[in-house]
Structures are given as structure tokens and as C-alpha cells.
C-alpha positions in Angstrom: 103.2 96.3 66.7 106.4 96.5 68.0 109.2 94.2 69.1 107.9 95.2 72.9 104.9 95.4 73.0 105.2 91.8 71.8 107.1 91.0 73.9 105.6 92.1 76.5 101.1 91.1 75.3 102.9 87.7 75.0 104.3 87.7 78.8 100.7 89.0 79.9 98.8 85.9 78.2 100.6 83.4 79.6 100.1 84.5 82.7 96.2 85.0 82.2 96.5 81.1 81.2 98.7 80.6 84.5 96.8 82.4 86.7 92.9 82.5 86.1 90.0 80.6 85.7 86.9 80.7 84.1 85.4 83.1 87.0 88.6 85.4 86.1 92.1 86.1 87.1 92.8 84.5 91.0 96.0 86.2 92.0 95.0 87.8 96.0 97.5 88.5 97.8 99.5 86.4 100.3 97.5 83.2 98.4 98.6 80.0 96.6 98.3 81.5 93.8 100.0 84.8 94.0 102.4 82.7 95.6 102.1 81.0 92.3 102.4 84.1 89.9 105.8 85.7 91.5 106.8 82.2 91.3 106.6 82.3 87.7 108.0 85.7 87.2 111.1 85.7 89.7 111.9 82.7 86.9 111.6 84.6 84.4 114.1 87.5 85.6 116.5 84.6 86.3 116.2 83.5 83.4 116.4 87.0 80.9 118.1 88.7 83.2 120.3 86.7 85.2 119.1 88.5 87.7 117.8 87.1 91.3 114.7 89.2 92.7 114.6 89.5 96.5 112.2 90.6 99.1 111.8 93.6 101.5 110.6 93.0 104.7 106.7 93.9 103.3 106.7 90.9 101.0 107.5 93.5 97.7 109.1 91.9 95.2 112.4 93.0 93.4 114.7 92.6 90.5 117.6 95.3 90.2 119.9 95.9 87.0 123.1 97.6 88.1 123.4 100.4 86.2 126.5 103.2 85.9 125.7 105.4 88.7 123.8 103.5 91.8 121.3 106.0 92.0 118.3 104.8 90.5 114.6 104.7 88.7 112.3 102.8 90.7 109.7 101.0 88.3 106.7 99.5 89.5 103.0 97.7 89.6 101.6 94.8 91.4 100.6 91.6 90.1 97.6 90.6 92.9 94.5 90.5 91.5 90.9 91.0 93.2 88.7 87.7 93.0 87.6 87.2 89.5 89.9 90.8 88.3 90.8 90.9 85.0 93.9 90.3 82.9 95.7 93.6 83.1 94.7 95.3 85.9 98.8 95.8 88.1 100.2 93.1 86.2 100.6 95.1 82.5 103.0 97.5 84.5 105.2 95.2 86.1 105.5 93.3 83.2 106.3 96.0 80.8 108.5 97.0 83.5 110.5 93.9 82.8 110.5 95.1 79.1 112.6 98.3 80.6 115.0 95.2 81.9 115.4 93.7 78.9 116.0 96.7 76.5 118.1 98.0 79.2 121.0 95.0 79.5 120.5 94.5 75.6 121.7 97.8 74.7 124.2 97.7 77.2 124.4 99.6 81.0 122.3 102.1 81.7 122.4 105.2 83.1 120.4 104.4 86.4 120.8 101.2 88.3 116.7 100.1 87.0 114.9 98.8 90.0 111.8 96.5 89.3 108.8 95.8 92.0 105.4 94.0 92.5 104.7 96.0 95.2 102.4 93.2 97.8 99.0 93.1 97.9 97.7 97.0 96.2 94.4 95.5 96.2 93.7 94.8 99.2 90.6 91.9 98.2 91.5 89.4 100.9 91.7 92.2 104.1 90.5 95.0 103.4 93.7 97.2 103.4 95.2 98.8 99.4 98.5 99.1 99.1 100.0 98.0 101.4 103.9 97.2 99.9 104.1 100.5 98.9 102.7 102.5 101.9 105.4 100.1 104.3 108.0 101.4 101.6 107.1 105.1 101.6 106.4 104.3 105.9 102.9 105.7 105.7 101.6 102.2 107.3 101.3 100.8 111.4 101.4 97.4 110.5 100.8 96.6 113.9 98.2 99.6 114.3 97.0 99.1 110.9 96.8 95.3 110.1 97.2 93.3 113.5 93.3 92.9 114.0 92.4 92.3 111.0 91.3 89.2 109.9 89.7 87.8 106.8 86.2 86.1 105.6 86.9 83.1 106.2 87.9 84.1 110.2 92.4 84.2 108.6 93.6 86.8 110.9 96.5 88.6 108.5 98.9 88.0 110.6 98.6 84.1 110.4 98.7 84.1 106.2 102.1 87.0 106.5 103.4 84.1 108.6 102.5 81.8 105.3 104.3 84.1 103.3 107.5 84.0 105.5 106.0 87.4 106.4 106.0 89.8 110.2 104.6 92.9 110.9 107.7 93.9 113.2 109.5 92.7 109.3 107.3 94.9 107.5 108.8 98.2 109.3 111.7 97.3 107.9 110.5 98.2 104.3 111.3 101.9 104.1 115.2 101.9 105.2 115.3 98.7 102.6 113.7 102.0 99.7 115.8 104.5 101.7 118.7 102.0 100.3 117.7 102.5 96.7 118.4 106.4 96.4 115.7 106.2 94.3 115.8 109.8 91.6 112.3 109.1 89.9 109.5 106.4 90.2 107.1 105.7 87.2 104.5 103.5 87.2 102.0 102.3 83.8 98.3 101.5 84.8 95.0 101.0 83.0 93.0 103.5 83.5 90.2 100.9 85.0 87.7 103.8 83.5 85.9 104.7 80.7 87.4 107.9 80.1 89.6 107.4 77.8 87.7 105.1 75.3 84.7 108.0 75.6 87.7 110.0 74.2 88.7 107.4 71.1 91.9 108.0 72.8 94.1 105.1 73.5 97.2 107.1 75.8 96.4 109.3 78.5 98.5 111.6 81.3 97.5 110.8 85.1 98.1 114.3 86.7 97.8 112.7 89.8 95.9 110.4 91.8 92.4 111.9 93.5 92.2 112.7 97.5 89.1 110.3 99.6 87.2 111.1 102.2 85.5 108.2 103.2 82.5 108.9 106.1 79.8 106.1 107.5 76.7 107.4 107.8 74.1 106.5 110.8 70.3 108.2 110.2 68.2 107.4 113.4 64.2 107.8 113.1 62.2 105.3 114.8 61.0 101.5 113.4 57.0 101.3 113.4 54.7 99.3 111.4 53.6 99.9 108.1 49.9 99.4 108.3 50.3 101.7 111.2 51.9 105.1 110.8 50.9 108.1 109.5 53.2 109.2 106.8 53.8 112.5 108.2 54.5 111.5 111.6 57.6 108.9 110.4 60.7 109.0 111.6 61.7 106.8 108.3 65.4 106.8 108.5 65.8 105.2 104.9 63.8 108.3 103.0 66.8 110.2 105.4 70.0 108.4 103.4 67.7 108.4 100.3 67.7 111.8 100.4 70.8 112.4 100.6 72.4 110.4 98.5 70.9 111.9 96.0 71.8 115.1 97.1 75.5 113.3 97.1 75.0 113.1 93.7 74.3 117.0 92.5 77.5 117.4 94.6 79.4 115.7 92.5 77.3 117.5 89.1 77.9 120.3 90.8 81.9 120.3 91.6 82.6 118.7 88.1 84.3 120.4 85.3 84.1 120.0 82.0 87.4 118.5 81.0 88.4 115.2 83.1 91.5 116.3 85.0 88.4 118.9 86.6 86.3 115.8 87.2 84.8 114.7 90.7 82.8 112.1 92.2 80.5 110.9 95.2 79.6 108.0 96.1 77.0 105.8 98.2 78.1 102.2 98.0 77.0 100.6 101.2 73.4 100.7 102.7 72.3 99.3 105.6 68.7 99.8 106.8 67.3 98.4 109.9 64.5 96.5 110.6 65.0 95.7 107.2 61.7 93.4 106.5 58.6 94.6 104.8 56.4 95.6 106.6 58.7 97.9 109.0 59.3 101.5 108.5 63.5 101.2 107.8 63.9 103.0 112.1 68.1 103.0 111.2 69.9 103.0 108.5 73.7 103.4 107.7 74.9 104.6 104.6 78.8 105.1 103.1 80.0 108.3 101.2 83.0 108.2 99.5 84.0 111.6 97.6 86.9 112.2 95.1 88.9 114.9 93.2 92.2 116.3 92.5 91.5 119.6 93.4 92.2 119.7 98.1 90.0 122.6 97.9 87.3 121.1 96.3 87.2 118.0 98.5 86.8 120.1 101.5 83.9 122.0 99.2 82.2 118.5 99.0 83.3 116.7 102.2 80.8 120.6 104.0 78.1 120.7 101.1 77.8 116.7 102.1 78.3 117.6 105.4 75.4 119.9 105.0 73.3 118.0 103.1 72.9 115.4 105.7 71.5 117.5 108.5 68.8 118.6 105.8 67.8 114.9 105.1 68.1 114.5 108.4 65.3 117.3 109.5 62.7 117.0 106.3 62.1 112.8 108.0 62.2 113.7 111.3 65.6 111.8 112.6 69.0 112.4 113.6 71.9 111.5 111.4 76.1 111.3 113.1 79.1 111.1 110.9 82.3 108.2 111.3 85.5 108.6 109.7 86.3 105.5 107.4 89.6 107.0 105.1 91.3 110.4 104.3 93.7 110.3 101.6 95.2 114.2 100.4 95.4 114.8 97.0 98.4 112.9 94.9 100.0 115.2 92.3 102.3 114.1 90.2 105.8 115.6 90.0 105.9 118.6 87.1 109.2 117.6 85.5 108.3 113.1 84.7 104.6 114.7 83.8 106.6 116.8 81.1 108.1 113.5 80.0 104.9 111.1 79.4 103.7 113.9 78.1 106.1 114.3 75.4 105.7 110.6 74.6 102.2 109.9 74.5 102.3 112.5 71.9 105.2 111.4 70.1 103.2 108.1 70.0 99.5 109.1 69.6 99.7 112.3 68.0 97.4 113.8 71.4 97.7 113.6 74.8 95.4 113.9 76.5 95.5 114.4 80.4 93.2 112.5 83.3 93.8 111.9 87.2 93.1 108.1 88.9 90.2 108.3 91.0 91.0 104.8 91.7 94.3 104.0 94.0 97.7 103.4 92.9 101.5 102.1 94.2 102.1 105.1 93.2 100.2 107.4 95.3 102.3 106.3 98.2 105.9 106.7 95.8 104.7 110.2 94.6 105.0 111.5 98.6 108.3 110.0 99.1 110.1 110.5 95.5 109.0 112.6 92.4 106.7 110.1 90.2 104.6 109.7 87.2 102.5 107.7 85.3 100.6 106.8 82.0 96.9 105.3 81.6 96.1 102.5 78.8 92.5 102.6 77.8 90.1 100.4 79.2 87.7 98.5 77.1 84.9 98.6 77.6 85.7 101.1 80.3 85.5 98.9 83.4 88.1 97.0 86.0 87.9 94.1 88.5 85.8 91.7 86.3 86.9 89.0 84.2 86.0 91.4 80.8 88.0 94.3 81.5 90.4 94.3 78.8 92.6 97.4 76.5 92.1 96.2 72.2 96.0 95.3 71.4 96.7 98.7 69.1 96.5 100.6 72.2 98.4 98.4 74.6 100.8 98.8 72.0 101.0 102.4 72.4 100.5 102.9 75.9 104.3 100.3 76.3 105.8 102.8 73.3 104.9 105.6 75.5 106.2 104.0 78.8 109.5 103.0 77.2 109.7 106.0 75.8 108.7 108.1 79.3 111.6 106.1 80.9 114.2 106.9 77.9 113.6 110.2 78.7 113.5 110.4 82.3 116.6 107.8 82.3 118.4 110.8 80.1 117.1 113.7 82.9 118.6 112.3 85.8 122.7 111.0 83.6 122.6 115.0 82.3 121.8 116.6 85.8 125.6 115.9 87.5 127.1 117.2 84.6 124.9 120.5 84.4 125.4 121.2 87.8 128.9 120.9 86.6 129.3 122.6 84.5 
């Protein structure tokens, strides 16, 4: 195993021991274990690099290694987790970034300044708003409008949780100006895949083409509640059956638009169903159901949404009910930078002999960064192909290869931007 990989894995194991229990990782943003985790990370940065970490207004945690140029390369991911999460989700990218800074310091002065960031509250596990810190840095967060009203399950308001961490909604608005001053040329992130595609391909590392766009809605099928014994089948206005037909139609939509390669995969998910009046002797008179559509191609995503809306009308008609749609989330697909993705492809192929390409269905901080700076990602295979659970894992050989591919991507990126001024002078 490569020495860099050994150091990163040792850090990951140390962090898991510090911040996990029998249920899994407990590094939920804004809470005490998360603060403990960040204190551990800051101490490690200070001890190994002689660098003091710094927080911006959105509580993103930054470590900076000055280079020969004030223009910079940003590396990052997140240390926070979902409750009962895995030992690699997010923190792999942060600790691999730490290794980049360690190597750079040992080799001398890097050609560009290196910034390593732990984005605050990537998961949104406590209050529901994901990518909080990176969205603030990208200027895509309306802190008062999006966060001011949020409350966790214990009734704690998000502004109060922020205050416990020395953060204000007004302060979050300064994160974009902080980022702009970094003069970043690129953003790179290493992350576990969180799904089974690379495992199915038997490939340890993947090239991420971009993050899928999302269309998310809540639907309400409105019929008429009735006594289960008294209402004849042909006269029922069964809202649940309409919702069930719609859910099956959405599966067919995802099959219809999915291609034969990982990069052309699309998904449709109905994850929430609420039935009323919800007792055994009543025909459901009202049913709410969610739909989450994802695709890397914006045109395909638009067609999927149109088909889903048509399917909901057909299902409503079949079961003599009405249907209405309420928007929950719209995110455009983020295609990563072609030049940086080429560097990822070359680095992965150099390490493994192949360079499988796939989109990311889950969102990442890289999706926010892609809107403001050239961005690319490396994926490490997940085994058994699941995440947000304590059984999340990546075999050590795959971790080794993914870390080496990420380091190679960083080296190629630094060389590219270091040579750019010379090329322009000629």
C-alpha cells in the first residue's frame, strides 16, 4: 500500500474511533461530536503543518498552505455525518486533502496556494438543508429565507443551533466574499460513490462526470374516504390506489430513459407516502406521495418530469380522484470541467488500468462549486454499495487506489495551472 494511503487510512480509523458508537458515525453538524471532530482536525493540521485553521462566516473550516502563487487550488469535502453514518462518507475527501498538504509541504513550496476546506453541514441531517456551507460560499444560499424557519425534531431552531457554534444568519452571507478572495482556479473532491455501480463493474475507482439534476415534488391525490365494507370497488374514489399506480409508472419512466451505460442512468423514487384517514376499515380518501427524479442530462430530466405529470393524471382518472403537485426542490445538472475530468481520467487509468465513468446521483459540495469554479471529482468504490449506514465500507485496496488517483489528479492540476502563465507569455 502507498505510504500516503496508509496515512489517510490511519487518520480515518482514528476519527472513526473518536466520533462513532455502536450505531455508527455521530458527527451531525452543529452538535457536540461534530465540534469535537473539528477540534481534532484543527489540532492535527496545526501539529503536522504548523497551520492554524480558520472559519468563514458560514462555519466552513479552512486550512491554507501558501504556494509560489496567490492563485489557489481548493480541495475539500465534509466531516459531518448523518446519525449512524459510515466511517468514510465525506471525511475521506477531507483527510485525503490533508495528505495533499502534507506531501506538498514535504516537497517544498507548491506552485499554487493550497486551500483545504471542511464544508459545514453538507448532510443537512438535523435541519434538512443540505450543502449549507458550500452553497453559502457559492453565493447560492439565502440564509434568512432558507434557514431562518428551520426546526429540528427536538424543537430547536436552526438560528439557535448556529448561535451555539458562533454563527449567525447574517454572517453566512459573507462566505461568498471570503471564497472570492481565495482566487481559486479549481476545486477537486474525493468521495465514496455511496452506491453499487463501481462494485458491480468490479472497478475500485471511478471518474465522476457530474452530479445529476433533481426534480422533487409532493403530490396529493384527493378522493373520498369511505367504509371498506360498504363502498363497492367500482364506485370507490381510492386515493391510495391512484398513488400506487403513479409510483409504478415512475419506475417505468426511469427504465424508459435509462441507457445501458452508468453515465446514462436515471432514477425515479417515491420515498414518502402518507395515507388518510389511515385505518384498516377505511378506503383512503387522500394520499400524499413524493417523487424524486434525477438525471445528468437536463433534456432527459425535463422529459421524465413531463411523463410523470402525465402519468399522475392517468392514475387520477383511473381511480376517480383529483391530483395536485407542489414543488420541493429543483437542481440543474452540474457537468464537471472537461479539462479537470481529463486529469481524473488519466490519473485513474494510471493507477487501475481503466477509467470507468459515471454520474453522481447523490449531491455533493462539488455540485455547488461547479457553478463558480472548474470542478472535478474522484469516486472510490463503495462496498456493499450502500451509504448513510454504519455498514458503509470500501475495501482497503480500493481506498489505496482511489487516494493515489486523487493525488495524481492534484499533481496534474497543479502542473497545468503552474504552466498556464508561461504558455500565455509565449
